[in-house]
N, C-alpha and C positions, 0 to 999 in steps of 0.2 A: 877686727877683720879689715883687711885692706881693700878699698874700693878700686875699681878699674876704669870707671868712666866710659862704659861701652853700653850701647842700647840693646844689643843682641836682638835686633829686629828680625833676624833670620827665624827666630822661634816665636811661638805664640802659646796660648793657654792650653792647647790640646796635649801638651807633653806632661800631664799631671801624673803623680803617683809612681814616679821612678825613684829607685834608691841608687844614688851615685856615691861610690866610695873612691877616696883619693888616698894614695899611699906614696910618700916620699920622705926621705930623712931630713930634708931641708924645710924648716918651718915657714920661711918666707914663700917658697914655691907652693907649699900646701895652701897657705892662706890666699895667695893670688889665684890659684886654680879653683879653690872653693868659692871665692867671691864671684868669679866669673861664671862658674857653674850655677850658682844660686841666681845670678842675674839672668842667665839664659833660660833656666828651668825653675822659675820661682815656686812652682807647686811641688817640687821634688824634695826628697830628704837627702841632704849631703852630709856624709860622715868622713872624718879625716883620721889618718893613721900615720905614724912616724916610724914604724918598723914592720917587717914582714911577719914576725911572730904575732904581733898584735892583730894584724889584718887577718891572718889565717884563723886565729881563734874566733874572731867575729864571723868570718865567712862560714864557719862550721855550724853557726847558730842562726844566722840571719840571711835574708834574701838580698842579693845585689844584682841590679840590672846593668849598670855601667861601671866599669872599674878603670880608673886612671892610675897607672902604675909606673913608678920610676924604674928604669931598667937597672941602673947602677946604684945600689945601696949597700952599705956595710951589713955583714951578717947574711941574712937571707935576701938575695937580690931579686929583681923583678922577674927574671927568667925562671928562677927556682920556684917562685910563687906561682907563676903561670903553669908550670909543670904539675903543681899540686891541685890545681882547680879541678881537673878531671877526677882525681882521687876523692875530692870532696863532693863530687857530683854537682858542681857549680859551673854554669856556662854564661857568665856575664859577658856583655860586649866589652872586649878588652882594648883599651887604648894605652899604648906605651908612651911614657913621657921621658924624654932624654935630652941631655946636652951633648951626647956623644953620637954623632951621626953614624960612625963606623959600627955601632952595635945594632943598628936597625936590621941589617941583613941577617945577622945571627939570630935575631928574635923571630924571623919569619916562621920557624918551625912550630911556634906556639899559636899560629893563626890569629894574630891580633886583628881587630877591626880597623885600627888605624894608628897613626903616630902623631905626637905633638912635640915639636922642638921647643924647648923651654924659652929660647930667646924670641920665639914667634908665637907664643901661646895665645896672645890676644887675637891674632889673626886666624890661627888654625883651629882652636878649640870650638868656637861657636859653630863653624861649618860641620865639624865632626859630630857635635852633639845633635845638630839638626838631622844628620844622616842616621844617627843612632835612634832618634825618636821615630823616624820613618820605618826603620827596620823593626823596632818593637811593635809599631802599629800594624805592620804587615803580619807579624806573628799573631798578634791580637788574640791569644788564647787565654790570657789571664787578666785579672783586674787586681791591682795591688794598692794598698793604702796602709796608713798607720793609725792605730787606735790604742789608747792607753799605753803608749810607749812601745807597742809591739808592731812588727810587720805582719800583715795579713795578705795572702795571695789566694784568690779564688779562681777556679775554672769558670769561664763564662757560662757554660751550660748549667752550672749549679745555681746561677743567680736568677731569681724570679723578677724582682723589681727594686728600684730605688725610690725612696720617699724623702722629700725635703722636710727638714725639721729645724727651722730658724737658721742659724749659721752652720748647721750640721746636715748630714745626710744619713738616712738609715738604709741599709741594704739587706734585703730579705732573701735568704738562700735555702737550699734543701737541708742545710745543717743548722740553721738558726738565723739570728738577727745580729747585725753589727751596726755601730754608729761611729762616724768619723767626721772631721771638720772638712767641708768643701762646699761647693755650690753645684746646683743641678747643671748649669751651663758648662762648667769645666768637665764634669763627668760625661755629659752628653757628647761633647766634642771629642773626648778621649776614646769614646766607644762608637764613633761614627761608622766604622767598618765591622763592628761586632754584632750587628743584628738587634740593636736596641732602638725602641721608638718612644717618642714623647707623646703621652696621651693626655697630659694635664700639666699645668705649670708646676705641680708638685709631685708628678710621677713619671718615671722613666722605666719602661717595661721591656723585658726580653721577649722578642717576637715568638720564640719557640715556646714560651710559657702561656701564650694567649689561646684560650679555648674558643671564646666567642666575643664579639664586639658589636655594640650598637651606639646610637647617638648619646646614650646616657651613661653607660658603664662598659667596662671590659671585665670578663670573667676569666680567671687564670685556671690552668690545669689542676691546681691544688684546691680549687674552690673559692679562692679569694676574689672579691669583687671590688674594683677600683673605679672611681668616678672618671668620666670622660670630660675634658674641657672642650667647650664648643669650638674654639679656634683650632683645636688639634684633631678633630674628628676626621675631616676629609683626608688630610695627609697621612694620618695613622692607617686609615683604610687602604689608601694607595700602597703604602709600604707593606702592609700585610698581604695584599693581593700579589705583589711582586714576590714576596717571600714564599707564598704557597704555590706558586706556579711550578 
């Protein structure tokens, strides 16, 4: 993989758990875009494709949050792929990548989130990724992660709480329990606008799932009782009061 020597200070750790797909028939371009995307979004999963057919097959089976797509490719080009996204019921944030500026206007009909000119990708891609992160945070209806090589996406109301487990986190939901590699800080930052509160260094709880709270424990609507950390009690109470107003 080719390095790009860019700090990507525009982004920080709150952009976790995104799936970024890159499709271009030029291997060098794919490698450069992938390296920069990984540097800008270190907690995200980046997957690369060299043909439209390969991409479409994967999109039919997996979740994609951000799609970097070359407009001009042999066989199935970027605009044909974009036209198929609706048929697949997929709505990733679409960023067209091109070395042909004249194709940009033609591609407007597919409502792309933005464009990256290949010769200026180092300058243009970090800003676009930052904007994509903000857009995904505003939507903030899902929480996505990878576990056992699979993509999982949960509706936020389905989540009860997260529990730290060494270098992993457990997430407890209405459907069951999952375990994935991350840190509590990363998840807490990614869910800042999602109604989750830290009640203990090892627990992050959905406010909507809290039934009662005191200085020692929080009881959830499903009967689960979790310990309260002394340093988190006051702030947790304040956030719950604001939520219940």
